[in-house]
Structure formats: structure tokens, C-alpha cells
C-alpha positions as CSV (number, residue, x, y, z in Angstrom):
1,X,0.2,0.3,0.1
2,X,1.5,3.2,-1.1
3,X,2.1,6.4,1.9
4,X,-1.2,7.8,1.0
5,X,-3.4,5.2,0.6
6,X,-1.6,3.9,4.3
7,X,-2.7,7.6,5.5
8,X,-6.5,7.1,4.3
9,X,-6.4,3.9,6.0
10,X,-5.0,5.3,9.1
11,X,-8.0,7.5,8.8
12,X,-10.9,5.6,8.0
13,X,-10.3,2.9,11.1
14,X,-10.5,6.1,13.4
15,X,-13.8,6.8,11.8
16,X,-14.9,3.5,12.4
17,X,-13.6,3.3,15.6
18,X,-15.4,6.0,16.8
19,X,-18.5,5.4,14.9
20,X,-19.1,1.8,16.4
21,X,-17.8,2.4,19.6
22,X,-19.6,5.5,20.8
23,X,-21.3,6.8,17.9
24,X,-24.0,4.3,17.4
25,X,-24.5,3.3,21.0
26,X,-25.3,6.6,22.0
27,X,-27.7,7.8,19.2
28,X,-29.9,4.1,20.1
29,X,-29.4,4.4,23.4
30,X,-30.0,8.0,23.2
31,X,-31.3,9.4,20.3
32,X,-34.0,6.9,19.9
33,X,-37.1,7.8,21.8
34,X,-38.2,4.3,23.2
35,X,-40.8,5.3,24.7
36,X,-43.4,7.4,22.6
37,X,-40.8,6.0,19.6
38,X,-38.9,7.9,16.9
39,X,-36.0,9.5,16.7
40,X,-35.1,13.1,18.6
41,X,-34.1,15.7,17.2
42,X,-30.9,16.3,19.2
43,X,-29.5,15.3,22.0
44,X,-27.3,18.1,24.1
45,X,-23.6,17.8,24.5
46,X,-24.1,16.0,27.8
47,X,-25.7,13.1,25.3
48,X,-29.8,14.0,26.8
49,X,-32.5,14.4,24.4
50,X,-34.1,17.6,23.8
51,X,-37.9,18.0,23.5
52,X,-38.7,18.9,19.8
53,X,-40.6,19.0,17.1
54,X,-39.8,16.5,14.8
55,X,-38.6,16.7,11.0
56,X,-39.3,14.7,8.5
57,X,-36.3,14.7,6.7
58,X,-35.4,13.7,10.3
59,X,-36.4,10.0,11.0
60,X,-35.3,8.5,7.6
61,X,-31.8,9.8,7.3
62,X,-31.7,8.6,10.9
63,X,-32.9,5.7,9.5
64,X,-30.4,5.3,6.9
65,X,-27.3,5.9,9.5
66,X,-28.7,2.1,11.4
67,X,-29.3,0.8,8.1
68,X,-25.2,1.2,7.3
69,X,-24.4,-0.2,10.6
70,X,-23.9,-4.1,11.0
71,X,-22.1,-3.9,7.6
72,X,-19.5,-1.3,9.1
73,X,-18.9,-2.8,12.3
74,X,-21.6,-2.5,14.5
75,X,-22.8,-5.2,16.5
76,X,-25.9,-3.4,18.4
77,X,-29.2,-4.8,17.0
78,X,-29.3,-2.4,13.8
79,X,-31.9,-3.8,12.7
80,X,-33.8,-3.1,15.2
81,X,-33.6,0.2,15.0
82,X,-34.5,0.6,11.6
83,X,-37.9,-1.4,12.7
84,X,-37.6,1.5,15.7
85,X,-37.5,4.7,13.3
86,X,-40.1,3.1,10.2
87,X,-43.1,2.6,12.7
88,X,-42.9,5.5,14.2
89,X,-42.0,7.7,10.5
90,X,-44.9,5.8,8.5
91,X,-47.5,5.6,10.8
92,X,-47.6,9.9,11.6
93,X,-45.6,11.2,8.2
94,X,-47.6,9.8,5.3
95,X,-50.3,12.0,4.3
96,X,-53.9,10.6,2.9
97,X,-52.8,11.5,-1.2
98,X,-49.5,9.5,-0.4
99,X,-46.6,12.2,0.9
100,X,-45.1,13.0,3.5
101,X,-45.6,16.0,5.6
102,X,-43.3,17.9,7.5
103,X,-43.6,18.1,10.7
104,X,-44.9,16.4,13.7
105,X,-44.8,16.4,17.6
106,X,-42.7,13.9,20.0
107,X,-46.1,12.2,20.6
108,X,-47.2,12.1,16.3
109,X,-49.4,15.1,16.7
110,X,-49.4,16.4,13.2
111,X,-47.7,20.8,13.1
112,X,-47.0,21.4,9.7
113,X,-48.9,19.0,6.9
114,X,-46.7,21.0,4.1
115,X,-45.0,18.3,1.7
116,X,-41.9,19.8,0.7
117,X,-39.8,18.3,-2.1
118,X,-36.6,18.0,0.6
119,X,-38.6,15.9,2.5
120,X,-40.1,13.5,-0.3
121,X,-36.2,12.4,-1.5
122,X,-35.8,11.2,1.9
123,X,-39.0,9.9,2.3
124,X,-37.5,7.8,-0.8
125,X,-34.0,7.3,0.8
126,X,-36.0,6.0,4.0
127,X,-38.2,3.1,2.3
128,X,-34.7,2.0,0.4
129,X,-33.1,1.8,3.5
130,X,-35.7,-0.7,5.1
131,X,-36.1,-2.7,1.3
132,X,-32.8,-3.1,1.8
133,X,-32.6,-3.9,5.9
134,X,-35.4,-6.6,5.6
135,X,-34.5,-8.5,2.6
136,X,-36.6,-6.8,-0.5
137,X,-39.8,-6.4,1.5
138,X,-42.6,-4.8,-1.7
139,X,-44.1,-3.1,0.4
140,X,-41.1,-1.2,1.1
141,X,-40.5,-0.2,-3.1
142,X,-44.5,0.1,-3.5
143,X,-44.7,2.4,-1.6
144,X,-41.3,4.1,-2.6
145,X,-43.0,4.0,-6.0
146,X,-46.3,5.2,-5.5
147,X,-45.2,7.9,-3.8
148,X,-42.1,9.9,-7.0
149,X,-45.8,9.0,-9.0
150,X,-47.6,11.0,-6.6
151,X,-44.6,13.8,-6.3
152,X,-44.3,13.8,-10.2
153,X,-48.4,14.5,-11.0
154,X,-48.5,17.3,-8.5
155,X,-45.1,19.0,-8.6
156,X,-43.5,17.7,-12.2
157,X,-41.6,21.1,-13.4
158,X,-42.7,21.8,-17.1
159,X,-39.3,21.8,-18.3
160,X,-37.3,19.1,-16.4
161,X,-37.0,18.3,-12.7
162,X,-39.5,19.7,-10.2
163,X,-41.5,23.0,-8.6
164,X,-40.9,23.5,-4.6
165,X,-44.3,23.8,-4.3
166,X,-47.6,24.1,-6.1
167,X,-48.8,26.9,-7.1
168,X,-45.0,27.7,-7.7
169,X,-42.9,29.4,-5.1
170,X,-39.6,30.7,-6.3
171,X,-36.1,30.1,-6.2
172,X,-36.7,26.3,-7.6
173,X,-33.2,24.4,-5.8
174,X,-31.2,21.8,-7.1
175,X,-30.6,21.0,-3.1
176,X,-33.6,18.6,-3.4
177,X,-32.9,17.4,-6.9
178,X,-29.7,16.1,-5.5
179,X,-31.0,14.4,-3.0
180,X,-33.2,12.9,-5.0
181,X,-30.9,12.0,-8.1
182,X,-28.7,10.1,-4.6
183,X,-32.3,7.9,-3.9
184,X,-33.0,7.7,-7.5
185,X,-29.4,5.9,-7.6
186,X,-30.2,3.7,-4.5
187,X,-33.5,2.5,-5.8
188,X,-31.9,1.9,-9.6
189,X,-29.9,-1.3,-8.8
190,X,-32.8,-2.8,-6.7
191,X,-35.5,-1.9,-8.2
192,X,-34.5,-1.9,-12.4
193,X,-37.9,-1.9,-13.3
194,X,-39.1,0.8,-11.6
195,X,-39.0,4.2,-13.0
196,X,-35.2,5.1,-11.3
197,X,-33.2,4.9,-14.2
198,X,-35.1,7.8,-16.4
199,X,-35.6,10.0,-13.1
200,X,-32.1,9.6,-12.6
201,X,-31.2,11.0,-16.5
202,X,-33.6,13.8,-16.3
203,X,-31.7,14.8,-13.1
204,X,-28.4,14.2,-14.1
205,X,-29.5,16.4,-17.5
206,X,-30.6,19.3,-15.1
207,X,-27.7,19.4,-13.2
208,X,-25.2,19.5,-16.8
209,X,-27.3,21.6,-18.6
210,X,-28.4,24.5,-16.2
211,X,-27.2,23.5,-12.5
212,X,-23.3,23.9,-13.6
213,X,-22.7,27.0,-14.9
214,X,-20.9,26.1,-18.5
215,X,-17.9,28.1,-18.3
216,X,-17.2,28.1,-14.7
217,X,-18.0,24.6,-14.4
218,X,-19.8,25.5,-10.9
219,X,-23.1,24.5,-9.7
220,X,-25.3,27.1,-8.6
221,X,-28.1,27.0,-5.5
222,X,-31.1,28.8,-6.6
223,X,-33.0,29.3,-10.0
224,X,-35.6,30.9,-11.7
225,X,-38.9,29.2,-13.0
226,X,-36.8,28.9,-16.1
227,X,-34.0,26.9,-14.7
228,X,-31.6,30.2,-15.0
229,X,-30.3,32.1,-12.0
230,X,-31.9,34.0,-9.9
231,X,-31.3,37.1,-11.3
232,X,-29.7,38.5,-7.4
233,X,-28.0,37.6,-5.3
234,X,-29.6,34.6,-4.8
235,X,-28.8,33.3,-7.6
236,X,-24.7,33.7,-7.2
237,X,-24.3,31.4,-4.3
238,X,-22.3,28.5,-4.9
239,X,-21.8,25.8,-1.5
240,X,-18.6,24.6,-1.4
241,X,-20.3,20.7,0.7
242,X,-22.6,21.0,-2.3
243,X,-19.9,21.4,-5.2
244,X,-18.6,18.0,-3.4
245,X,-22.3,16.2,-2.8
246,X,-22.9,16.4,-6.9
247,X,-19.7,15.6,-7.8
248,X,-19.8,11.9,-6.2
249,X,-23.6,11.8,-7.7
250,X,-22.5,12.3,-10.7
251,X,-19.5,10.4,-10.9
252,X,-21.4,7.8,-9.2
253,X,-24.1,8.4,-12.2
254,X,-21.0,8.6,-15.1
255,X,-19.8,5.4,-14.3
256,X,-23.7,3.6,-14.2
257,X,-24.4,5.0,-17.7
258,X,-20.3,5.2,-18.7
259,X,-21.3,8.7,-19.1
260,X,-17.8,11.1,-19.8
261,X,-19.5,13.7,-19.7
262,X,-20.7,13.8,-16.2
263,X,-17.5,11.7,-15.0
264,X,-15.6,15.5,-15.8
265,X,-18.0,17.4,-15.0
266,X,-17.7,15.6,-11.5
267,X,-14.0,16.5,-10.8
268,X,-14.1,19.6,-12.1
269,X,-16.6,20.5,-9.1
270,X,-14.1,18.9,-7.1
271,X,-11.4,21.2,-8.7
272,X,-13.5,23.9,-7.7
273,X,-14.3,22.9,-4.4
274,X,-10.5,21.9,-3.1
275,X,-9.2,25.3,-5.0
276,X,-11.4,27.6,-3.5
277,X,-13.7,26.1,-1.0
278,X,-11.2,24.5,1.3
279,X,-9.6,26.7,4.3
280,X,-5.6,25.6,5.0
281,X,-5.2,27.1,7.8
282,X,-8.3,25.1,9.5
283,X,-8.5,22.1,7.2
284,X,-11.7,22.7,6.4
285,X,-14.1,23.2,3.7
286,X,-16.6,26.1,4.4
287,X,-20.2,27.1,3.9
288,X,-20.3,29.2,0.9
289,X,-18.9,31.1,-2.1
290,X,-19.9,33.9,-5.1
291,X,-20.4,32.6,-8.2
292,X,-16.4,34.5,-8.8
293,X,-14.9,31.9,-6.2
294,X,-14.9,34.8,-3.2
295,X,-15.9,33.8,0.2
296,X,-19.0,34.4,1.1
297,X,-19.6,32.7,4.3
298,X,-16.2,31.4,5.9
299,X,-18.0,29.1,8.8
300,X,-17.7,25.7,8.6
301,X,-20.5,23.6,8.7
302,X,-19.9,19.4,9.9
303,X,-21.3,18.5,6.9
304,X,-19.3,19.7,3.7
305,X,-16.9,17.6,5.5
306,X,-18.3,14.8,5.3
307,X,-19.0,16.1,1.3
308,X,-15.4,16.5,0.9
309,X,-14.2,13.2,2.1
310,X,-16.7,11.1,-0.3
311,X,-16.3,13.0,-3.3
312,X,-12.6,12.5,-3.3
313,X,-12.3,8.5,-2.2
314,X,-14.6,8.1,-5.5
315,X,-12.4,10.4,-7.8
316,X,-9.2,8.4,-6.4
317,X,-11.1,5.8,-8.2
318,X,-12.0,6.7,-11.1
319,X,-9.1,8.6,-11.7
320,X,-6.6,6.1,-10.2
321,X,-5.0,9.6,-8.8
322,X,-2.7,9.3,-5.3
323,X,-3.7,13.0,-4.5
324,X,-7.0,12.1,-3.6
325,X,-5.9,9.5,-1.4
326,X,-4.2,13.2,0.2
327,X,-7.4,15.0,0.0
328,X,-9.4,12.1,1.8
329,X,-7.2,12.2,4.2
330,X,-7.1,15.9,4.8
331,X,-11.4,15.4,4.6
332,X,-11.5,12.9,7.4
333,X,-8.7,14.7,9.4
334,X,-10.9,17.8,8.9
335,X,-14.2,15.8,10.3
336,X,-12.4,14.7,13.1
337,X,-11.7,18.1,14.7
338,X,-16.2,18.1,14.7
339,X,-16.0,14.1,17.0
340,X,-13.9,16.0,19.6
341,X,-17.2,16.5,21.7
342,X,-17.5,16.4,26.0
343,X,-19.7,13.4,25.6
344,X,-18.2,10.7,23.0
345,X,-20.4,10.1,19.9
346,X,-21.3,13.5,19.8
347,X,-20.2,16.2,16.9
348,X,-19.9,20.0,16.7
349,X,-22.4,21.5,13.9
350,X,-20.7,24.3,12.9
351,X,-16.8,26.0,13.3
352,X,-17.0,29.7,13.4
353,X,-13.8,31.6,11.4
354,X,-12.1,33.0,14.3
355,X,-14.2,31.8,17.9
356,X,-13.8,28.3,17.2
357,X,-17.2,25.4,17.6
358,X,-20.5,27.2,18.4
359,X,-21.6,25.0,22.0
360,X,-24.7,23.6,21.2
361,X,-26.4,20.6,20.8
362,X,-25.9,17.6,18.4
363,X,-28.1,17.3,14.8
364,X,-29.2,14.3,14.4
365,X,-29.7,15.2,11.0
366,X,-25.3,15.2,10.6
367,X,-24.7,11.1,11.1
368,X,-26.0,10.8,7.8
369,X,-23.5,12.5,6.5
370,X,-21.5,11.2,9.0
371,X,-22.3,7.4,7.6
372,X,-22.7,7.5,4.6
373,X,-18.9,9.2,4.7
374,X,-17.5,6.7,6.8
375,X,-19.8,4.0,4.3
376,X,-18.5,5.3,1.4
377,X,-14.7,5.7,2.7
378,X,-14.9,1.6,3.9
379,X,-16.3,0.5,-0.3
380,X,-14.0,3.4,-1.7
381,X,-10.8,1.5,0.5
382,X,-11.7,-1.6,0.1
383,X,-11.8,-1.7,-3.2
384,X,-8.7,-0.3,-3.6
């Protein structure tokens, strides 16, 4: 093994040890609500759950996180954790029309009936996690197909992609399309007769044709109704974390479809994120840039570190270049800064530019990012 791969392997071992020995136990013992069901939104830095309303996106993200636990080496009852999450989620979040509502109380009382695009994308990912966990149970596949069919019937954009709401509200956003793309790629291999490959192709093309600027190669966040960038400052926002996250997805899709343009676009997104969106002093990817790649917000949330790690792992595989293992190890070190907390197994969410981490509870929503990054790191090192 090369020096670069040795560095990456050491980082992977440390992350897996943290995940298996510390994170999974605390997020199952304290992060799951053993009384009322489902998962808590946040844990205090002392490891205690906060009494908060529960967003729809958090439940399937936690379901996904525990669905990966067995293959990553956790010997706890990860299937019970998935079942625990799905029972609460499918009892309290589905609306009569088959879409998923946005918010319920801890005891399941409906607080917000809105069906957001972002939440539907994660509903599909959670259903896929349950489908894999429980041996391909067709109940989850059929519900995922119905959900997608209803979203297409009610929210399809006339040209490509989807509206944020009906009636239309602006801006249209690339971010929920990214997570729907992720869910389509997950389902595509397990449900080849479903609609997933075709929709993944549509979203991939939308990203290449509209989300990515043809001159700079950077991917924007916010768009007008015709998929041109918003004509204000919103239209200029470029997030380093999303350059990395879209890169990982476009390269996965490019591999599946032998799409050279997607692979090249993904590598360009990594170059942008790495060159303009990483603070070399702190060793972390920061929050946002403008479309001329000048810094906009130099604070650094946890999740961009995970996406940087995933992108370089797959880029190392796609290109065979050792430099991506070096960057993967660097991203892993950046991520580990966030995991040094008073209670083992938790994390900090936000690193300020000058004053260190903000002292605040650990959001459960970050676990999905962390687990996905470690799973991809593990897969890529094993494939190597």
C-alpha cells in the first residue's frame, strides 16, 4: 500500500472506531425515543435528548444511518433500530395523498402538513434503507413507487425537474434535486423495473445543462422558473459542500451510464470545491462562495467535510490518482475535529471563522452525512 493509502487507511480506522464504539451506541440509547417511538431531533452535549418537534427529514436519515450499521461493524441490534424508526415514520408522517408531511410533535401530533420536495427525497431514501434491511420487502418498494408517482403527478416542472410547491414559489432549488438523484441511484440497482433510472438521467441532465455554469463549471443553488440563475444575490451562491456532494453523485451516475461528461463535470466540481472552498489553515471546507469563487461565508458546518471525503474517495477510484487519497485523508482529519466533544459519539455542527465551535446541541440530521461518508470511505478502500 502506498504512503497516501496508508494515511487514508489510518483515518478510516479512526472514524470507524468512533462510529462503532461511540456514535451508534449513544444515538441508539439516547437518540432513539424508546417511549414514544422515532428519533430525537438533537442531543445536548451531555448526551440528553431535547424535547423538540420532529422534522420529517430526520427520521429517514436516522433510518438510513442505522441501516448501514451492520456492514460497518456495529454489533448492536441495528435492524431493531431501523424497525423502530420506520414504525414511527410510517405511522405519523404519510398524508392521505401518499406524500409525507413536514413536522409532527414527539407524540405524533401533526404540526405542519406541508409536503416539501426535500422531505419526499429523504422519504424515498428511508424506504430504500428499509427495503434493503428487511430482505427486499416489496411493501417498501411499492410505497416508494407510489410516492414518486404522486410527486411527479403534482409537482413536475414543465421542462425538467420539479417545482418546489404548487402553486409555484421561487426560487427553484438544486439541493432537493440532488437528494432525489441520490435516492434514484440507490433504488436503481434494487428495482430495475421501476422509474428510477429514467428519472436519474433527467436529473443528471438538468444538473449538467442548468445547475452547472457552462463557463466556470461551478454548481449554483437557486434558480428562476426557467432554470436560469436567480437574478439577485441568491443566484450567485455556490456552496463548496454541494460541489463535492454533486461531484460524488455525478461520478456515480457517470460510472453507471458510461457518461464521460458527468465524470468530467464531477472532477471539475471537486477542483472548484478544493481550490476555493477549503480553508487551508483550519483544514476544513467552509460554507459558501459567490459565483466568482470569492468567499461568502467562511464559517464551516460539519456536513461539507463529509461530502469532501466522499468525493475524493470516488475520484481516487475514477482517476487512479494518489492525490485524491491525500485529500480524502485531509477531509477525514477535518471531520474528526468536529467529533471531539464532551460526550463521546456526538459532534459539533458549526465552526466559526475565528472563535472555534459554537457550543450547541448535536443535530441528529448530521448522522446521515457522517455515516454515508464513512461507508463510502470503507467501500473505496476495500475496492482499492
